[in-house]
C-alpha positions in Angstrom: -6.6 0.1 7.3 -9.4 2.6 7.6 -11.4 4.0 4.7 -12.7 7.5 4.9 -15.0 9.6 2.7 -12.5 12.4 2.4 -9.3 13.8 3.8 -11.4 16.2 5.8 -13.0 13.3 7.6 -9.6 11.8 8.3 -8.4 15.0 10.0 -11.6 15.1 12.1 -11.1 11.4 13.3 -10.4 11.2 17.0 -7.3 9.1 16.4 -5.8 11.2 13.6 -2.1 11.6 13.9 -0.6 14.5 11.9 2.8 12.6 11.9 1.2 10.0 9.6 0.0 12.6 7.1 2.1 11.1 4.3 0.4 7.7 4.9 -2.9 9.0 3.7 -3.6 7.4 0.3 -6.4 7.9 -2.2 -8.4 4.8 -2.9 -7.0 4.6 -6.4 -3.5 3.9 -4.9 -4.8 1.3 -2.5 -6.5 -0.5 -5.3 -3.2 -0.5 -7.3 -1.4 -2.2 -4.4 -4.1 -4.8 -3.7 -4.5 -5.6 -7.4 -1.1 -7.1 -7.6 -0.5 -10.9 -8.0 0.6 -11.2 -4.4 -3.0 -10.6 -3.4 -4.8 -12.1 -6.5 -2.9 -15.5 -6.5 -3.0 -16.5 -2.9 -5.0 -19.6 -3.5 -2.7 -20.8 -6.4 -0.9 -24.1 -5.6 2.4 -22.5 -6.6 1.9 -19.3 -4.7 4.8 -19.8 -2.3 7.3 -20.5 -5.1 6.5 -17.2 -6.7 6.3 -15.0 -3.6 9.5 -13.1 -4.2 8.3 -12.2 -7.7 5.0 -11.0 -6.2 6.8 -9.0 -3.5 8.8 -7.3 -6.2 5.7 -6.2 -8.0 4.1 -4.9 -4.8 7.4 -3.0 -3.9 7.4 -1.6 -7.4 3.9 -0.1 -6.9 4.9 1.2 -3.5 8.0 2.8 -5.0 5.7 4.7 -7.4 3.5 5.8 -4.6 6.5 6.8 -2.5 7.6 9.3 -5.1 4.7 11.5 -3.9 4.2 10.0 -0.4 7.6 9.2 1.2 5.8 7.4 4.1 5.3 4.5 1.7 9.0 4.0 0.7 9.6 0.2 0.8 12.4 -1.0 3.1 15.7 -1.9 1.4 16.1 -5.6 0.8 18.8 -7.3 2.8 
């Protein structure tokens, strides 16, 4: 993950790939994803037993983001 000051700086970056345009997220959305229990509860003794629940929450946030940024559409569960 790279953090940039603005989208203009992203586009000026030497490794910028226009094909990944939809992957650019505002910091607010990144904070939403990393604020979920999957990231907050990693040191809890029962973390592994709740991992599917935590994945569900992260995928829910990614689904919301994907409504405006299809790049972030979560994979379909098998």
